[in-house]
PyMOL CGO cylinders between C-alpha atoms (Angstrom):
from pymol import cmd
from pymol.cgo import CYLINDER

trace = [
    CYLINDER, 80.96, 98.75, 104.49, 84.66, 99.51, 104.35, 0.3, 1, 1, 1, 1, 1, 1,
    CYLINDER, 84.66, 99.51, 104.35, 86.16, 101.57, 101.56, 0.3, 1, 1, 1, 1, 1, 1,
    CYLINDER, 86.16, 101.57, 101.56, 88.99, 100.09, 99.54, 0.3, 1, 1, 1, 1, 1, 1,
    CYLINDER, 88.99, 100.09, 99.54, 90.51, 103.56, 99.03, 0.3, 1, 1, 1, 1, 1, 1,
    CYLINDER, 90.51, 103.56, 99.03, 90.94, 103.88, 102.81, 0.3, 1, 1, 1, 1, 1, 1,
    CYLINDER, 90.94, 103.88, 102.81, 92.73, 100.53, 102.96, 0.3, 1, 1, 1, 1, 1, 1,
    CYLINDER, 92.73, 100.53, 102.96, 95.00, 101.51, 100.08, 0.3, 1, 1, 1, 1, 1, 1,
    CYLINDER, 95.00, 101.51, 100.08, 95.65, 104.93, 101.62, 0.3, 1, 1, 1, 1, 1, 1,
    CYLINDER, 95.65, 104.93, 101.62, 96.65, 103.25, 104.88, 0.3, 1, 1, 1, 1, 1, 1,
    CYLINDER, 96.65, 103.25, 104.88, 99.03, 100.90, 103.06, 0.3, 1, 1, 1, 1, 1, 1,
    CYLINDER, 99.03, 100.90, 103.06, 100.56, 103.75, 101.04, 0.3, 1, 1, 1, 1, 1, 1,
    CYLINDER, 100.56, 103.75, 101.04, 101.15, 105.85, 104.17, 0.3, 1, 1, 1, 1, 1, 1,
    CYLINDER, 101.15, 105.85, 104.17, 102.63, 102.90, 106.06, 0.3, 1, 1, 1, 1, 1, 1,
    CYLINDER, 102.63, 102.90, 106.06, 105.02, 101.69, 103.37, 0.3, 1, 1, 1, 1, 1, 1,
    CYLINDER, 105.02, 101.69, 103.37, 105.99, 105.25, 102.41, 0.3, 1, 1, 1, 1, 1, 1,
    CYLINDER, 105.99, 105.25, 102.41, 106.81, 105.96, 106.04, 0.3, 1, 1, 1, 1, 1, 1,
    CYLINDER, 106.81, 105.96, 106.04, 108.96, 102.84, 106.28, 0.3, 1, 1, 1, 1, 1, 1,
    CYLINDER, 108.96, 102.84, 106.28, 110.70, 103.74, 103.02, 0.3, 1, 1, 1, 1, 1, 1,
    CYLINDER, 110.70, 103.74, 103.02, 111.41, 107.32, 104.08, 0.3, 1, 1, 1, 1, 1, 1,
    CYLINDER, 111.41, 107.32, 104.08, 112.69, 106.09, 107.43, 0.3, 1, 1, 1, 1, 1, 1,
    CYLINDER, 112.69, 106.09, 107.43, 115.10, 103.70, 105.71, 0.3, 1, 1, 1, 1, 1, 1,
    CYLINDER, 115.10, 103.70, 105.71, 116.29, 106.43, 103.33, 0.3, 1, 1, 1, 1, 1, 1,
    CYLINDER, 116.29, 106.43, 103.33, 116.86, 108.84, 106.20, 0.3, 1, 1, 1, 1, 1, 1,
    CYLINDER, 116.86, 108.84, 106.20, 118.83, 106.29, 108.20, 0.3, 1, 1, 1, 1, 1, 1,
    CYLINDER, 118.83, 106.29, 108.20, 120.88, 105.39, 105.12, 0.3, 1, 1, 1, 1, 1, 1,
    CYLINDER, 120.88, 105.39, 105.12, 121.57, 109.05, 104.39, 0.3, 1, 1, 1, 1, 1, 1,
    CYLINDER, 121.57, 109.05, 104.39, 122.65, 109.64, 107.98, 0.3, 1, 1, 1, 1, 1, 1,
    CYLINDER, 122.65, 109.64, 107.98, 124.84, 106.55, 107.89, 0.3, 1, 1, 1, 1, 1, 1,
    CYLINDER, 124.84, 106.55, 107.89, 126.51, 107.46, 104.59, 0.3, 1, 1, 1, 1, 1, 1,
    CYLINDER, 126.51, 107.46, 104.59, 127.07, 111.10, 105.51, 0.3, 1, 1, 1, 1, 1, 1,
    CYLINDER, 127.07, 111.10, 105.51, 128.38, 110.39, 108.98, 0.3, 1, 1, 1, 1, 1, 1,
    CYLINDER, 128.38, 110.39, 108.98, 128.76, 113.21, 111.48, 0.3, 1, 1, 1, 1, 1, 1,
    CYLINDER, 128.76, 113.21, 111.48, 130.91, 115.36, 109.19, 0.3, 1, 1, 1, 1, 1, 1,
    CYLINDER, 130.91, 115.36, 109.19, 128.13, 116.81, 107.02, 0.3, 1, 1, 1, 1, 1, 1,
    CYLINDER, 128.13, 116.81, 107.02, 125.91, 119.08, 109.09, 0.3, 1, 1, 1, 1, 1, 1,
    CYLINDER, 125.91, 119.08, 109.09, 123.45, 119.83, 106.26, 0.3, 1, 1, 1, 1, 1, 1,
    CYLINDER, 123.45, 119.83, 106.26, 122.92, 116.17, 105.37, 0.3, 1, 1, 1, 1, 1, 1,
    CYLINDER, 122.92, 116.17, 105.37, 122.47, 115.28, 109.02, 0.3, 1, 1, 1, 1, 1, 1,
    CYLINDER, 122.47, 115.28, 109.02, 119.80, 117.97, 109.40, 0.3, 1, 1, 1, 1, 1, 1,
    CYLINDER, 119.80, 117.97, 109.40, 118.11, 116.79, 106.22, 0.3, 1, 1, 1, 1, 1, 1,
    CYLINDER, 118.11, 116.79, 106.22, 118.07, 113.21, 107.52, 0.3, 1, 1, 1, 1, 1, 1,
    CYLINDER, 118.07, 113.21, 107.52, 116.52, 114.39, 110.79, 0.3, 1, 1, 1, 1, 1, 1,
    CYLINDER, 116.52, 114.39, 110.79, 113.78, 116.13, 108.81, 0.3, 1, 1, 1, 1, 1, 1,
    CYLINDER, 113.78, 116.13, 108.81, 113.16, 112.92, 106.89, 0.3, 1, 1, 1, 1, 1, 1,
    CYLINDER, 113.16, 112.92, 106.89, 112.78, 111.03, 110.16, 0.3, 1, 1, 1, 1, 1, 1,
    CYLINDER, 112.78, 111.03, 110.16, 110.12, 113.50, 111.29, 0.3, 1, 1, 1, 1, 1, 1,
    CYLINDER, 110.12, 113.50, 111.29, 108.34, 113.07, 107.94, 0.3, 1, 1, 1, 1, 1, 1,
    CYLINDER, 108.34, 113.07, 107.94, 108.50, 109.28, 108.25, 0.3, 1, 1, 1, 1, 1, 1,
    CYLINDER, 108.50, 109.28, 108.25, 107.01, 109.36, 111.73, 0.3, 1, 1, 1, 1, 1, 1,
    CYLINDER, 107.01, 109.36, 111.73, 104.27, 111.64, 110.40, 0.3, 1, 1, 1, 1, 1, 1,
    CYLINDER, 104.27, 111.64, 110.40, 103.43, 109.16, 107.63, 0.3, 1, 1, 1, 1, 1, 1,
    CYLINDER, 103.43, 109.16, 107.63, 103.30, 106.28, 110.12, 0.3, 1, 1, 1, 1, 1, 1,
    CYLINDER, 103.30, 106.28, 110.12, 101.01, 108.29, 112.40, 0.3, 1, 1, 1, 1, 1, 1,
    CYLINDER, 101.01, 108.29, 112.40, 98.72, 109.02, 109.43, 0.3, 1, 1, 1, 1, 1, 1,
    CYLINDER, 98.72, 109.02, 109.43, 98.58, 105.31, 108.62, 0.3, 1, 1, 1, 1, 1, 1,
    CYLINDER, 98.58, 105.31, 108.62, 97.63, 104.59, 112.23, 0.3, 1, 1, 1, 1, 1, 1,
    CYLINDER, 97.63, 104.59, 112.23, 94.92, 107.24, 112.20, 0.3, 1, 1, 1, 1, 1, 1,
    CYLINDER, 94.92, 107.24, 112.20, 93.38, 105.89, 108.99, 0.3, 1, 1, 1, 1, 1, 1,
    CYLINDER, 93.38, 105.89, 108.99, 93.47, 102.40, 110.47, 0.3, 1, 1, 1, 1, 1, 1,
    CYLINDER, 93.47, 102.40, 110.47, 91.94, 103.54, 113.76, 0.3, 1, 1, 1, 1, 1, 1,
    CYLINDER, 91.94, 103.54, 113.76, 89.13, 105.69, 112.43, 0.3, 1, 1, 1, 1, 1, 1,
    CYLINDER, 89.13, 105.69, 112.43, 88.30, 104.39, 108.94, 0.3, 1, 1, 1, 1, 1, 1,
    CYLINDER, 88.30, 104.39, 108.94, 89.02, 100.64, 109.01, 0.3, 1, 1, 1, 1, 1, 1,
    CYLINDER, 89.02, 100.64, 109.01, 87.03, 99.34, 111.95, 0.3, 1, 1, 1, 1, 1, 1,
    CYLINDER, 87.03, 99.34, 111.95, 84.64, 96.41, 111.77, 0.3, 1, 1, 1, 1, 1, 1,
    CYLINDER, 84.64, 96.41, 111.77, 81.39, 97.75, 110.27, 0.3, 1, 1, 1, 1, 1, 1,
    CYLINDER, 81.39, 97.75, 110.27, 79.34, 95.26, 112.32, 0.3, 1, 1, 1, 1, 1, 1,
    CYLINDER, 79.34, 95.26, 112.32, 80.67, 95.52, 115.88, 0.3, 1, 1, 1, 1, 1, 1,
    CYLINDER, 80.67, 95.52, 115.88, 83.13, 98.43, 115.58, 0.3, 1, 1, 1, 1, 1, 1,
    CYLINDER, 83.13, 98.43, 115.58, 85.70, 96.83, 117.86, 0.3, 1, 1, 1, 1, 1, 1,
    CYLINDER, 85.70, 96.83, 117.86, 88.47, 95.31, 115.76, 0.3, 1, 1, 1, 1, 1, 1,
    CYLINDER, 88.47, 95.31, 115.76, 90.55, 96.78, 112.97, 0.3, 1, 1, 1, 1, 1, 1,
    CYLINDER, 90.55, 96.78, 112.97, 90.19, 95.38, 109.49, 0.3, 1, 1, 1, 1, 1, 1,
    CYLINDER, 90.19, 95.38, 109.49, 93.50, 94.40, 107.96, 0.3, 1, 1, 1, 1, 1, 1,
    CYLINDER, 93.50, 94.40, 107.96, 94.06, 96.76, 105.04, 0.3, 1, 1, 1, 1, 1, 1,
    CYLINDER, 94.06, 96.76, 105.04, 93.93, 94.83, 101.77, 0.3, 1, 1, 1, 1, 1, 1,
    CYLINDER, 93.93, 94.83, 101.77, 94.96, 96.17, 98.38, 0.3, 1, 1, 1, 1, 1, 1,
    CYLINDER, 94.96, 96.17, 98.38, 93.09, 93.59, 96.32, 0.3, 1, 1, 1, 1, 1, 1,
    CYLINDER, 93.09, 93.59, 96.32, 89.82, 91.66, 96.52, 0.3, 1, 1, 1, 1, 1, 1,
    CYLINDER, 89.82, 91.66, 96.52, 91.19, 88.11, 96.48, 0.3, 1, 1, 1, 1, 1, 1,
    CYLINDER, 91.19, 88.11, 96.48, 90.98, 87.40, 100.20, 0.3, 1, 1, 1, 1, 1, 1,
    CYLINDER, 90.98, 87.40, 100.20, 88.30, 87.98, 102.81, 0.3, 1, 1, 1, 1, 1, 1,
    CYLINDER, 88.30, 87.98, 102.81, 89.21, 88.53, 106.44, 0.3, 1, 1, 1, 1, 1, 1,
    CYLINDER, 89.21, 88.53, 106.44, 86.84, 88.03, 109.34, 0.3, 1, 1, 1, 1, 1, 1,
    CYLINDER, 86.84, 88.03, 109.34, 86.43, 89.98, 112.56, 0.3, 1, 1, 1, 1, 1, 1,
    CYLINDER, 86.43, 89.98, 112.56, 87.78, 88.07, 115.54, 0.3, 1, 1, 1, 1, 1, 1,
    CYLINDER, 87.78, 88.07, 115.54, 85.08, 89.56, 117.75, 0.3, 1, 1, 1, 1, 1, 1,
    CYLINDER, 85.08, 89.56, 117.75, 81.82, 89.08, 115.81, 0.3, 1, 1, 1, 1, 1, 1,
    CYLINDER, 81.82, 89.08, 115.81, 83.08, 86.52, 113.22, 0.3, 1, 1, 1, 1, 1, 1,
    CYLINDER, 83.08, 86.52, 113.22, 81.54, 88.44, 110.30, 0.3, 1, 1, 1, 1, 1, 1,
    CYLINDER, 81.54, 88.44, 110.30, 83.49, 89.22, 107.12, 0.3, 1, 1, 1, 1, 1, 1,
    CYLINDER, 83.49, 89.22, 107.12, 85.01, 92.60, 106.42, 0.3, 1, 1, 1, 1, 1, 1,
    CYLINDER, 85.01, 92.60, 106.42, 83.13, 93.70, 103.31, 0.3, 1, 1, 1, 1, 1, 1,
    CYLINDER, 83.13, 93.70, 103.31, 84.71, 96.35, 101.11, 0.3, 1, 1, 1, 1, 1, 1,
    CYLINDER, 84.71, 96.35, 101.11, 82.82, 98.54, 98.68, 0.3, 1, 1, 1, 1, 1, 1,
    CYLINDER, 82.82, 98.54, 98.68, 84.37, 96.91, 95.61, 0.3, 1, 1, 1, 1, 1, 1,
    CYLINDER, 84.37, 96.91, 95.61, 83.90, 93.24, 96.53, 0.3, 1, 1, 1, 1, 1, 1,
    CYLINDER, 83.90, 93.24, 96.53, 82.25, 91.53, 93.55, 0.3, 1, 1, 1, 1, 1, 1,
    CYLINDER, 82.25, 91.53, 93.55, 80.34, 89.01, 95.65, 0.3, 1, 1, 1, 1, 1, 1,
    CYLINDER, 80.34, 89.01, 95.65, 79.67, 91.14, 98.70, 0.3, 1, 1, 1, 1, 1, 1,
    CYLINDER, 79.67, 91.14, 98.70, 82.48, 89.57, 100.68, 0.3, 1, 1, 1, 1, 1, 1,
    CYLINDER, 82.48, 89.57, 100.68, 81.09, 86.01, 100.66, 0.3, 1, 1, 1, 1, 1, 1,
    CYLINDER, 81.09, 86.01, 100.66, 83.83, 83.81, 99.20, 0.3, 1, 1, 1, 1, 1, 1,
]
cmd.load_cgo(trace, "trace")
């Protein structure tokens, strides 16, 4: 059984990484090459963004695999309104907070 907190953690890491990457590129664009401090700060933000994206990939790779066959990744879902199925074994991805056990 998959844990909803792992799916939410993956989504938070992914979207935070994308957001930090956009902020760092915007900061670098607005500052230009004239401001050395801002350019160094933006480079640090890029490293942080890549770190967040790597964390999202690690959570996806190790915590969100199919509980039945273990081969495919479950798409991280924030809510319980949709059930996805494994493309390999055709069984539903059941999360720990599904009210009906994943059968909808």
